[in-house]
Each structure stands twice: as C-alpha cells, then as structure tokens.
MARTI-392459 format. One record per residue: z, x, y of N, C-alpha, C in turn. Coordinates in steps of 0.2 Angstrom, whole numbers, plus 5000, padded with zeros to 4 digits. Layout:
 n_up n_east n_north ca_up ca_east ca_north c_up c_east c_north
    Z      X       Y     Z       X        Y    Z      X       Y
...
***
This chain:
 n_up n_east n_north ca_up ca_east ca_north c_up c_east c_north
 5908   5139    5623  5912    5134     5619 5911   5135    5612
 5908   5141    5610  5907    5142     5603 5913   5142    5599
 5918   5145    5601  5925    5146     5598 5928   5139    5596
 5926   5134    5600  5929    5128     5599 5925   5122    5596
 5920   5125    5592  5915    5120     5589 5919   5116    5584
 5923   5119    5580  5927    5115     5574 5932   5110    5578
 5935   5112    5583  5940    5108     5586 5936   5102    5589
 5931   5103    5592  5927    5098     5595 5924   5093    5590
 5922   5096    5584  5919    5092     5579 5924   5088    5576
 5930   5090    5575  5936    5087     5572 5938   5081    5577
 5938   5082    5583  5939    5076     5588 5934   5071    5587
 5927   5073    5587  5922    5069     5587 5922   5064    5580
 5924   5067    5575  5924    5064     5568 5930   5059    5569
 5936   5061    5572  5941    5056     5572 5940   5050    5576
 5935   5051    5581  5933    5045     5585 5928   5041    5582
 5926   5043    5575  5921    5039     5572 5914   5040    5575
 5913   5046    5578  5907    5048     5581 5905   5043    5587
 5910   5039    5589  5908    5034     5594 5910   5037    5601
 5914   5042    5602  5916    5045     5608 5913   5051    5609
 5909   5052    5614  5906    5059     5615 5911   5064    5617
 5910   5070    5614  5914    5076     5615 5910   5081    5619
 5911   5082    5625  5907    5087     5629 5911   5094    5629
 5907   5099    5630  5911    5106     5631 5906   5110    5635
 5909   5114    5639  5905    5119     5643 5908   5126    5643
 5904   5131    5642  5907    5137     5642 5908   5140    5649
 5911   5145    5650  5911    5148     5657 5905   5151    5658
 5902   5151    5664  5896    5153     5666 5896   5161    5665
 5890   5163    5662  5889    5170     5660 5893   5173    5654
 5896   5169    5651  5900    5171     5645 5896   5170    5638
 5890   5168    5639  5886    5167     5633 5879   5171    5634
 5877   5174    5629  5871    5178     5630 5865   5173    5629
 5867   5167    5626  5862    5162     5625 5866   5156    5623
 5862   5150    5623  5866    5144     5621 5866   5144    5614
 5872   5143    5611  5873    5143     5604 5875   5136    5601
 5875   5131    5605  5876    5124     5603 5870   5120    5604
 5867   5117    5599  5861    5113     5600 5863   5107    5605
 5858   5107    5611  5859    5102     5616 5864   5104    5621
 5867   5110    5621  5872    5112     5626 5867   5114    5632
 5869   5111    5638  5865    5112     5644 5866   5120    5646
 5861   5123    5648  5862    5130     5651 5863   5129    5658
 5865   5135    5661  5866    5135     5668 5860   5133    5672
 5854   5134    5670  5848    5132     5673 5847   5124    5673
 5851   5121    5669  5850    5114     5668 5856   5110    5672
 5860   5114    5676  5865    5111     5680 5862   5112    5687
 5860   5107    5690  5856    5107     5696 5860   5111    5702
 5866   5110    5703  5870    5114     5708 5871   5121    5707
 5870   5123    5701  5872    5130     5699 5870   5136    5704
 5864   5135    5707  5861    5140     5711 5864   5140    5718
 5868   5135    5719  5871    5135     5726 5879   5137    5725
 5881   5139    5719  5888    5141     5718 5888   5149    5720
 5891   5151    5725  5892    5158     5726 5897   5162    5721
 5895   5168    5719  5900    5171     5715 5902   5167    5709
 5897   5165    5705  5898    5160     5700 5903   5162    5694
 5902   5169    5693  5906    5172     5688 5914   5173    5690
 5915   5172    5696  5922    5173     5698 5926   5167    5696
 5933   5167    5697  5937    5161     5695 5936   5155    5699
 5935   5156    5705  5933    5150     5710 5926   5148    5708
 5922   5152    5707  5915    5150     5705 5915   5146    5698
 5919   5148    5694  5919    5144     5687 5922   5137    5688
 5926   5136    5693  5929    5130     5694 5923   5125    5697
 5919   5128    5702  5914    5124     5705 5908   5123    5699
 5908   5128    5695  5903    5127     5689 5904   5121    5685
 5911   5120    5683  5913    5114     5679 5912   5108    5683
 5914   5108    5689  5913    5102     5693 5905   5100    5694
 5901   5105    5695  5894    5103     5695 5891   5100    5688
 5894   5103    5683  5892    5100     5676 5894   5093    5676
 5900   5091    5678  5902    5084     5677 5898   5080    5682
 5896   5082    5688  5892    5078     5692 5885   5077    5690
 5883   5082    5687  5876    5082     5685 5874   5079    5678
 5879   5078    5674  5878    5076     5667 5882   5070    5664
 5887   5068    5668  5892    5063     5666 5892   5057    5672
 5890   5051    5670  5890    5046     5675 5896   5045    5678
 5896   5043    5684  5902    5042     5688 5907   5036    5686
 5904   5032    5682  5908    5026     5680 5911   5027    5673
 5910   5033    5670  5913    5035     5663 5920   5037    5664
 5924   5035    5660  5931    5037     5659 5931   5044    5656
 5935   5048    5659  5936    5055     5656 5943   5057    5654
 5943   5061    5648  5949    5064     5646 5947   5072    5646
 5950   5076    5650  5949    5083     5651 5954   5087    5646
 5951   5092    5643  5955    5096     5638 5954   5103    5640
 5959   5107    5642  5958    5114     5644 5962   5118    5640
 5960   5124    5639  5964    5129     5635 5965   5135    5639
 5971   5138    5639  5972    5144     5643 5970   5144    5650
 5966   5148    5652  5964    5148     5659 5960   5142    5661
 5957   5138    5656  5954    5132     5657 5959   5127    5660
 5965   5128    5658  5970    5123     5661 5971   5124    5669
 5971   5130    5671  5971    5131     5678 5965   5129    5681
 5959   5129    5678  5953    5127     5681 5953   5119    5681
 5956   5116    5676  5956    5108     5676 5961   5106    5682
 5966   5109    5683  5971    5107     5688 5967   5108    5695
 5963   5113    5696  5960    5114     5702 5954   5108    5703
 5951   5107    5697  5945    5102     5697 5948   5095    5699
 5954   5093    5697  5956    5086     5698 5957   5085    5705
 5958   5090    5709  5958    5088     5717 5951   5087    5719
 5946   5090    5716  5939    5089     5718 5936   5083    5715
 5939   5080    5711  5936    5074     5707 5940   5068    5708
 5941   5066    5715  5946    5060     5716 5943   5054    5714
 5937   5053    5714  5934    5046     5712 5932   5046    5705
 5933   5051    5701  5931    5051     5694 5937   5047    5691
 5936   5044    5685  5941    5040     5681 5944   5045    5676
 5947   5050    5678  5951    5055     5674 5957   5051    5671
 5957   5049    5665  5963    5045     5663 5968   5050    5660
 5966   5056    5658  5971    5061     5656 5968   5068    5656
 5973   5073    5657  5971    5080     5656 5976   5083    5652
 5973   5086    5646  5978    5090     5642 5977   5097    5643
 5982   5100    5644  5982    5108     5646 5986   5111    5640
 5982   5114    5636  5984    5118     5630 5986   5125    5631
 5992   5127    5630  5994    5134     5631 5992   5136    5638
 5994   5133    5643  5992    5133     5650 5994   5140    5653
 5989   5144    5655  5990    5149     5659 5989   5147    5666
 5994   5144    5669  5993    5141     5676 5998   5145    5681
 6001   5150    5678  6006    5153     5683 6008   5160    5680
 6009   5165    5684  6012    5171     5683 6009   5175    5677
 6002   5175    5677  5999    5179     5671 6001   5186    5671
 6001   5189    5677  6002    5196     5677 6009   5199    5675
 6014   5195    5675  6020    5197     5673 6022   5193    5667
 6018   5190    5663  6019    5188     5656 6019   5194    5652
 6022   5193    5646  6022    5199     5641 6015   5202    5640
 6010   5198    5639  6003    5201     5638 6000   5204    5645
 6002   5200    5651  5999    5202     5657 6002   5209    5659
 6008   5211    5657  6011    5217     5659 6007   5223    5656
 6005   5222    5650  6001    5227     5646 5994   5227    5648
 5991   5221    5648  5983    5220     5649 5982   5220    5657
 5986   5217    5661  5984    5216     5668 5982   5222    5671
 5985   5228    5671  5983    5234     5675 5976   5236    5672
 5975   5236    5666  5969    5238     5663 5963   5233    5665
 5964   5227    5665  5959    5222     5667 5958   5223    5675
 5963   5224    5679  5962    5225     5686 5959   5231    5688
 5960   5237    5685  5958    5243     5688 5954   5247    5683
 5954   5246    5676  5950    5250     5672 5945   5246    5668
 5944   5240    5670  5939    5236     5666 5932   5238    5664
 5930   5242    5669  5923    5245     5668 5923   5250    5662
 5929   5253    5660  5929    5258     5655 5927   5254    5648
 5928   5248    5648  5927    5244     5642 5919   5243    5641
 5915   5243    5646  5908    5241     5646 5904   5246    5642
 5906   5253    5643  5902    5258     5640 5902   5257    5632
 5908   5257    5629  5907    5256     5621 5904   5249    5619
 5904   5244    5624  5901    5238     5622 5893   5239    5622
 5891   5243    5627  5884    5245     5627 5881   5248    5621
 5885   5253    5618  5883    5256     5612 5884   5251    5606
 5889   5247    5606  5889    5242     5601 5884   5237    5601
 5881   5236    5607  5876    5231     5607 5869   5233    5604
 5869   5240    5603  5863    5243     5600 5863   5242    5592
 5869   5240    5589  5869    5239     5582 5866   5232    5580
 5863   5232    5574  5860    5226     5571 5866   5220    5571
 5863   5214    5572  5868    5209     5573 5872   5208    5566
 5869   5209    5561  5873    5209     5554 5879   5214    5554
 5878   5220    5557  5883    5225     5557 5888   5223    5562
 5886   5220    5568  5891    5217     5572 5896   5212    5569
 5892   5207    5566  5896    5202     5562 5901   5205    5557
 5899   5210    5554  5904    5213     5549 5910   5216    5553
 5908   5219    5558  5914    5222     5562 5919   5217    5564
 5916   5211    5567  5921    5206     5569 5925   5203    5563
 5921   5202    5557  5925    5200     5551 5930   5205    5549
 5929   5211    5550  5934    5216     5548 5940   5216    5553
 5939   5214    5559  5944    5214     5564 5948   5208    5563
 5945   5202    5560  5949    5196     5559 5951   5196    5551
 5951   5201    5548  5952    5201     5541 5958   5198    5538
 5964   5198    5543  5970    5196     5541 5970   5188    5542
 5965   5185    5545  5965    5178     5546 5959   5175    5544
 5959   5169    5541  5953    5166     5539 5950   5162    5545
 5946   5165    5549  5943    5162     5555 5936   5158    5553
 5935   5153    5557  5929    5149     5555 5923   5153    5558
 5917   5151    5555  5911    5154     5557 5909   5154    5565
 5911   5149    5568  5910    5148     5575 5914   5154    5579
 5920   5156    5576  5923    5161     5580 5919   5168    5579
 5916   5169    5574  5912    5175     5573 5906   5175    5578
 5903   5169    5578  5897    5168     5583 5899   5169    5590
 5905   5166    5592  5908    5167     5598 5909   5174    5600
 5912   5178    5596  5914    5184     5597 5908   5189    5598
 5902   5187    5594  5896    5191     5595 5894   5191    5602
 5895   5186    5606  5893    5186     5613 5896   5192    5617
 5902   5194    5615  5905    5200     5618 5902   5207    5617
 5897   5207    5612  5894    5213     5611 5888   5214    5616
 5887   5209    5620  5882    5209     5626 5886   5212    5632
 5883   5218    5635  5887    5221     5640 5887   5217    5646
 5882   5212    5648  5883    5208     5654 5888   5203    5653
 5888   5200    5647  5894    5195     5645 5901   5198    5646
 5901   5204    5643  5908    5208     5643 5910   5209    5650
 5905   5211    5655  5906    5213     5662 5908   5206    5665
 5905   5201    5664  5907    5194     5667 5914   5192    5665
 5915   5193    5658  5922    5190     5656 5927   5195    5659
 5926   5201    5659  5932    5206     5661 5932   5205    5669
 5927   5203    5672  5927    5202     5680 5932   5196    5681
 5930   5190    5677  5934    5184     5678 5942   5185    5676
 5943   5189    5671  5950    5191     5668 5953   5194    5674
 5950   5199    5677  5953    5203     5682 5955   5198    5688
 5951   5194    5690  5953    5189     5695 5959   5184    5693
 5959   5183    5687  5965    5179     5684 5971   5182    5686
 5971   5189    5684  5977    5193     5686 5979   5193    5693
 5974   5193    5697  5976    5193     5705 5978   5186    5707
 5975   5181    5705  5975    5174     5708 5980   5169    5705
 5981   5170    5698  5986    5165     5695 5993   5168    5695
 5996   5166    5701  6003    5168     5702 6008   5163    5701
 6011   5161    5706  6016    5156     5706 6013   5149    5704
 6017   5145    5700  6014    5138     5699 6014   5134    5705
 6008   5131    5706  6007    5126     5712 6010   5120    5710
 6017   5119    5712  6020    5113     5710 6018   5107    5713
 6015   5108    5720  6013    5102     5723 6006   5099    5720
 6002   5104    5717  5996    5102     5714 5998   5098    5707
 6003   5101    5704  6005    5098     5697 6008   5091    5699
 6012   5090    5704  6015    5084     5706 6010   5079    5708
 6005   5081    5711  5999    5076     5713 5996   5072    5707
 5996   5076    5701  5992    5073     5696 5997   5073    5690
 6003   5073    5691  6008    5073     5685 6007   5067    5680
 6006   5061    5683  6005    5055     5679 5999   5056    5674
 5995   5060    5675  5989    5061     5671 5988   5068    5667
 5994   5071    5667  5994    5078     5664 5998   5078    5658
 5996   5081    5653  6000    5083     5647 6000   5091    5646
 6005   5094    5647  6006    5101     5646 6009   5103    5639
 6005   5107    5635  6007    5109     5628 6008   5116    5628
 6014   5119    5627  6016    5126     5626 6017   5128    5619
 6016   5134    5618  6018    5137     5611 6025   5141    5611
 6027   5142    5605  6033    5145     5604 6033   5153    5604
 6027   5155    5603  6026    5162     5602 6021   5165    5607
 6020   5162    5612  6014    5163     5617 6016   5169    5622
 6012   5174    5622  6013    5180     5626 6010   5179    5633
 6006   5174    5634  6003    5173     5640 6007   5168    5644
 6009   5163    5641  6014    5158     5644 6020   5157    5640
 6025   5161    5640  6030    5161     5636 6035   5155    5636
 6039   5154    5632  6044    5148     5632 6048   5147    5638
 6049   5153    5641  6053    5153     5648 6049   5148    5653
 6042   5149    5653  6038    5145     5658 6038   5138    5656
 6038   5136    5649  6039    5129     5647 6046   5126    5650
 6051   5130    5649  6058    5128     5651 6059   5127    5658
 6056   5131    5662  6056    5131     5669 6052   5125    5672
 6046   5124    5669  6042    5118     5672 6045   5112    5669
 6048   5112    5663  6051    5105     5661 6057   5104    5665
 6060   5108    5667  6066    5107     5672 6064   5105    5679
 6058   5107    5681  6056    5106     5688 6053   5099    5687
 6050   5097    5682  6046    5090     5681 6049   5087    5675
 6056   5084    5676  6059    5081     5670 6055   5075    5667
 6052   5072    5672  6048    5065     5670 6041   5067    5667
 6039   5073    5667  6032    5075     5665 6031   5075    5658
 6025   5074    5656  6023    5075     5649 6022   5082    5647
 6028   5085    5645  6027    5093     5644 6030   5094    5637
 6026   5097    5633  6028    5097     5626 6028   5104    5623
 6032   5105    5618  6033    5112     5615 6030   5111    5608
 6025   5115    5606  6022    5115     5600 6027   5116    5594
 6027   5111    5589  6031    5111     5583 6028   5113    5577
 6021   5115    5578  6017    5117     5572 6016   5124    5571
 6019   5128    5575  6018    5136     5575 6012   5138    5577
 6008   5135    5580  6001    5137     5582 6002   5142    5588
 5997   5147    5587  5997    5153     5592 5992   5151    5598
 5993   5155    5603  5989    5154     5609 5981   5153    5608
 5979   5157    5604  5972    5157     5602 5971   5152    5596
 5973   5146    5597  5973    5141     5591 5966   5140    5588
 5961   5141    5592  5954    5140     5590 5952   5145    5585
 5956   5150    5583  5954    5155     5578 5956   5153    5571
 5962   5149    5571  5965    5148     5565 5968   5140    5564
 5968   5137    5570  5972    5130     5569 5968   5125    5573
 5961   5125    5573  5957    5120     5576 5958   5113    5573
 5958   5113    5567  5959    5106     5563 5966   5103    5564
 5971   5108    5564  5978    5106     5565 5979   5103    5572
 5976   5107    5577  5977    5105     5584 5973   5098    5585
 5967   5097    5582  5964    5090     5583 5968   5085    5580
 5972   5086    5575  5976    5081     5571 5982   5079    5576
 5985   5085    5579  5991    5083     5583 5989   5079    5589
 5983   5081    5592  5981    5078     5598 5978   5071    5597
 5975   5069    5592  5971    5063     5591 5975   5057    5593
 5981   5056    5590  5985    5050     5591 5987   5049    5599
 5987   5055    5603  5989    5055     5610 5982   5052    5613
 5977   5055    5611  5970    5053     5614 5969   5046    5613
 5970   5044    5607  5969    5037     5605 5973   5032    5609
 5979   5034    5610  5983    5030     5615 5980   5029    5622
 5978   5035    5624  5975    5035     5631 5969   5030    5631
 5965   5031    5626  5959    5027     5626 5960   5019    5626
 5965   5017    5622  5967    5010     5622 5971   5007    5627
 5973   5012    5632  5977    5009     5638 5973   5005    5642
***
C-alpha cells in the first residue's frame, strides 16, 4: 500500500481523523512492512491456510482474511479498489455477505478483457510467457545500494513530480522475490480477467461506483461506454479531471478531493 499513502492520508484528514482508513498490500509484494502499524502476513491468522497465496485467487482470499481478522463484524465498510484491486473487491463482495459493505469504489477498474486492452496487447505475452526474463536484471539491481536504487527510480520518474511514497513503493520491486510474486500475479491477471462478469456486477450494482479514465490503456473508454450501456442505472462515471490510470503517482490529492463528497454522502445515509 506504500504507493497509496498520500491518498489514504488525504482521506483520513478529510474525515477529520475520525474515520479509520485501512489499507492492505498484495501478499508478497512488499519486502518489508513500510507503514507503521500495518499488519504483516504473519499477523493475519488465516494466511497460512491460503493455498497459492500469491496467485490472483490467493490474493482475494488474503484480503478476506484481513477483514475477518482485523475489522469487527459490526463495522460499516467502504471498500476502495484500484486497477486489479477492483476485480478483487468484486470477488470479495460475494464472500462477505454478512458484512455491512455500504459502498465499493472501483477506480480505473481492470475487471474485464485485460489481455486485449491496448496495454495488454503489448505486455500480456511478455507477462504470460517471458516474465522470468525480468527477474535476472532485478537480481543484479538488488545488489546496488538503496540510495542508488532510489536515484534510479527518481530518474525514471524525472518527468513527473511523484511523492516519496511512490519512490519507497517502487523500491520493493528491486527485490527479486517481490518482482517474481508481482509478475506471477500479473500473468494470472492476463489469463483470468476476461469477459466482464455481468451477473456478479448486477448482484452488487446498488453498492458499486465504477470510475473510468479517459486515457486509460488498461480499461479504455470503450469499456466504460459498454458497461454504462449494459447497466444504465449503475453509478458508472468517467473521469473529468484528466487523471491517469496510475493516479497514485501524480494525482492522489486530487482523487481524494473528488471522492470525499461521495464518501461523505455514503457515511451520512
């Protein structure tokens, strides 16, 4: 969750520090806990019973275990997912029928046809069949001093002013194990996230808000138009702020400002 620290902090401050904001990373995508007080996998009781935890299905079970272990059953929940996190939340909602999920926000949702999206066409074959080739250079990069690693990341993001949490989050990818886990999950996304599960969306439509970008190469505007047509009564929105798919790199504060009025309304219902 390191990439989202600014976004989470902004929401926490807008709630006058009275509404807890919880976040959980994908299992195996952090070489260490980077947020003070963030539960590790060892602190999630059911984590040892999750088979293939680094797979897409395993990650879904990982998030369900987190909620069951750390959040009281009587607490109202607002779920926020980004990218593949939106797919995970949709699957979670079927598994948490007794939880008081009052709303789920799906930001730039990769919930369908990832492999044939503009980015998927280019990156999909690499992720599915050549992902191990990426691990070798990561191994050599992992031998560099962390200061030099940070400088390399800063150089990569030189055209954008990214927050420090993004640099810290990217540092995790210099760990070969983390890189292997992340690429393994990404390869599964290409295989498993295919046609939109309209029945699943319909079951939870009243509690969903889907937020699409205008220049998103993972879930293009075409996907927005089609799902909007399929669910004309759904809360399905197109970004008017020009935010990119990876909003957490440059637009965390803006995204929090856009979302807070919606969240406030949900809380007050």
